[in-house]
N, C-alpha and C positions, 0 to 999 in steps of 0.2 A: 504494499499499499503505499500510498506518496503522501507524503506530509508537508505542510508548508514550514519547510525549517527555521528554527530560530537561530541557528550558526548560521545560515546563508542569509538570512534579515539582519542581522547585525553586519555581517557584511557591505550588504546592500546600502545602509543608511548609512554605513562610514562611508561608502565611495561617493553618496549622494553630497557629504559635507564637503568635498574635493571639489566640487563645481566651483569655478571661481566667482566673483564678484562681476556682474555683467557690465554695471553701471559704468558708464568710462572707458571702456573696451569695447562695446558694439555701438556704432553709429545709430540714431534712431532709425527705426524699423516700425513704419506704419502697417499694424495687423490690418486694417481695414484697406488701404491702398494695395497691398498685397493680394486681399480677397478679390478687391475690382480687376487688378490685373489677371486673376486666374478665370475670373468669371468672362471678362473680354476675350480671352484667349480660348474659352470652352475647357477649363481644366478642372474636373472635376465636377462641372455644373449640371451635367446631364442626367447623373444619378440622383443627385439633390434634389433636383426639380422632378422628376419620376417619383422619388420615392414621396413628396411632398403630397403630387397629386393622387398616388394611387391609396395613399393614407387617408385622405378626403374620402376615399369612394367606397375603403375596404380595409378599414381600421384595424379591427380584428386579426384578420386572415395574414395581410402585411406585415403587423407587428410580430404576430407570431410566426411566419417565415423568417422575419430579420433577426429574431432570437436564436430561431433554430440555426440561421446560416452564419450567425457570429459563433454559437457553441461549438457548430461543425469545426469553424476554422480553428477556436481555439483548443478543440481537441486534437487538431492534427499538429498544431504548435506546441502543445503540452506532452501528447502522447502518442502522434503520430497516426493516430486514425482520426477519418473521417467518424461524422455523428451516424450515417450507416453502418458504418464497420463497428463502431462502438456500441451500438444498442444490439448487435449479436452476441453480446458478452456481458449483459445488461447488469446482470450480479456483481460480477467483477469491477466494471464501471461506479456503479454504486458505491459501493463500498470505498473504491479510492476515493471517488468524489466527498465521501463522508468523513475521511481521514482528511484530507484535503481544508475541508473546510472546517472541521476540530481543531486540526493545527492554526490554520489562519484566526480561529475564534480564542486559541491559546495565548498565541503569540501579540496578537492586536494591542491587547493591553498595553505590554509595555511599549507601544510604537506610538501610543495616544500623546504624551508629551509632545513628539514630532510636527503633530498636524499643523502648528504656526509656520514652522521650517518649511514644512513640503509645499502648503500652499501659497507662500513667497515665493519659492524656489520655480513653482508653475507660472506664477506671475512673470517672473524675471525671464522665464526661458520663452514666453509665445512668441516675442515677435521674431528672436530667430528662428525658432520654430515653424513659422508662417513663412520666414523667407526658405528654410529647407524646403518645405512643401511644394513651395512655388518650384525653386528648383528641380527637384524629381521630376513633378507633372512636367517641367519644358524638357526636360532631358527623355521621358519617356514616350509624352504625346507627338514631341514637335520635334527631336532630336538637338535640341538648343543647349547646348553647354552654358550657363551664364556667367563661366570664368572665360570663355575662348575669346578670342580678339573678333571682334564684329557682332559680337551677342544683341547688344542694344538695336542695331541695325537691323538684324535678323528678325528680331521681336516686331519692329516697326514694321517691315515688308510683310509678315505675317497679318499683322493686324490692319494695312493695307488694303490686302485684297479680303475687303469685308464680306463680299458676294461668296465667296468660296467658303469663306470663314464659317458664315450663317448656314452653309447647305451641308458642312461638316457638321455642324453642332445639331443641325435639322437631323442628319443621320445618326448618329449617336443616340438623341432622344428616342426613336425608333424601339429601342431596348425598354421594356417597359421594368417596372421597378419588381412586380410577381413573377417575370419572366426569367430577369436575373436574380433573383433568389431561390425559384426552383433550379436554376443552373448552377448556383452557389451550393447546392444541395445534391447535384447531380441528377436532377432530375430534368425530366424535358417538358415544356409548357404544353402539355397535351393533357387529353383526360386521363389518361393512364396515368401520368405524371402526377396528376391532381390526385388520383386515388393512393398510389404512394405517398404522398404529401401527407393525407389526412392519416395513414397508418403510422408514418414516422412521428407523427404531432402525438397520437395517441401514445405510443411506445414511448417518448422524450416525458410525457407527463406521469406516466407508470414509474420511470425510471426514475426521476425527480421528485416523487412522492415519498415524504417520510424522512428527505434528508435534513441533516442539522441546519436551523435557521443560521443564514449569515450576519454576523453584527458588525458593528462599525464601518458601515458603508461608504462614509465619507472618509473614510480612512484608505480604503480599497480603492476609491474614485481616483482619489489623490494620485496614489501608485498608478493606476490603469491611464491618468494622464501624463503623469512624466514618464515613463519608462517609452512609450512612443516616440515622445517627443526628443529623448536624449538620440533615441533611435534614428531619426529621420536626419538630425544634426549630424550625426556621425555619418550616417550614409551620402548626405549631401555635401558636406564641407570635409569629412574626413578627419572630424576631429572627437575624439571622446574625451569628453567634458568632466570625466572622472579620473581621469590620468594626471600625474602631478604638472606635466608641462603644458595642460590645457591652453593658459592664456596665451603664452607664445604662439601655439599653435594656432589658436581662434585668430588674431591677430596677422597673424601671417594668411591663413584661409580668405579673410574677408579682403585685404589688402588687391587681390587679384578681380576683386569682384568691380562692378560699375554701378554702386549703389545709389550715388546720387541720380544717374540718370536713368537707372531704374524709378525711383522715386516718382523723379518728374514725369517720367510716361506714364506711370500707373497714378497719378493726381490728374491729367489730363484724359483720362480714361474713366474716375471716376463715377462721374455723372450719367455715362453712356452705360454703366454696368447694370443697373438696376433694370433701364429699359430693357436688353437684352435678356435678363434673367427673368422678367416678367414675360416677356415672347417666349421664352423657351419654355416657361412651366406649361401655359397654354398650349404648347404642340405636346410636351410630355403628357399632358391630362388625356389628350385625345390617345396617344399612343399608349398608356397605360390601361385605359377604358379599352380599347378593341382587344390587347393582348388577354383580359383578364376576363373578356366576355366566353361564357358558357365552360368555364372553369369552376366545378364545384368544390370549393374549399371549405364546405360546411364543418369537417374535421378539424380544419387546421385552427380556422377561427374560434371554435368552442373548446379545445383544449386549455388545461390550466399548466400554461408554461411562465406563469408570473416569476418564479423562483430560476430561470433559465439566464435570464441577462447577467444578473449579477453572480451567477456561476461561472460563465463565459468569462467576466471580467477578472475572475480570480486565476482561471488557468490561464489568460493572457498574463497576468501580471506574474506568476508562476514561471511561465515560459520564457516571458522578456528578463526576468530577473533571476531567472535559473535558482529558484526558490526551492524547488520540489525536489526532496532525495526521498528515499527510503526510508519509513520511519523506523528509527533506532540507530541508521547507519552514519551520523556525524558523529557520533560519540557522546551528545551531550545526554541528560537524562530527557525523557520522552515519554510521556504518557503514551502515545498511539503505539509504541513498541511492543504493547504490553495485547494489544488487539490482535489475537490470531484468526485465522479459520478463512481468509479470504485468497482465491488464487490471485497472481502476480496477472497485471494486464501486459497483452501482448505489446511490445517494443517499450515496455515502461522502465526497463534498466538502462537501456540505449540512450534514452531522452532524459532520464534525471539523475544520470552520474557523470554530467558535465563538471 
């Protein structure tokens, strides 16, 4: 069984305290301007607009599909299994989730004095994480590296091709929220896919029934917000802010970026971004309604998956923070080591012995 390990938690907190103060180190970066530029370029816009439209039309089904997709991604990150695969060994999965929840609940009390520190760290990282997200989006979607010569000119050329850009955004919006979420679960947007989704929702509800209640969700949410920020910054800028030389490395990484020109470009687009987003939302509403028509997702909508989102968040934190270990294996006193009788999850040792 996998425990939310106290020894690993201590190491995580110690590493977070190594993040250097960013005030004066990072030039002013406007989160809203970065978001406006992302919207104008169509980065990450289609799914958000489509999700909003679909939630309005089919709130319960879409919310539960989203929770199941998040849980599937978290299970794959933490245990190497999709939700469909994990449900085939639901007894083992239930036991492992119970151990992880109990481990978090047992250790979270010691972390509560750090709430203020974690909240302030998240706030200070937000602008840099927003820049990192934009950089990753530009690389993945448009093939533009912000630190490369001519990056701003390439962005301006992309924005100037407004007709082609609108066509590109409209094409992306044809993928509805429900179809995308079904695909994330490995299911087609067909009647058979809907039938499988209903069965998967019922099995997920049964598997999560009787699990311990997760406490201290504010603490969990802070960790779940911080770790992806640090991951995005490391991936985009090549800087691990938890290493001793982080300040020097970050200053060097930012020095090659055209931040002033980027801010000026984003400011010029800020007013038009809301118009673009509004038009895209209308397209998304139509696409989502058409894709969802004829799919019977009553079983998904009616399933009690209220605990799934927080469980997925816990698994994501454990995977990103490398906090999961087999109970009792860290050498420290661990009450979960006294619990016997649950078979190990497939791929568990390979994923938790890092």
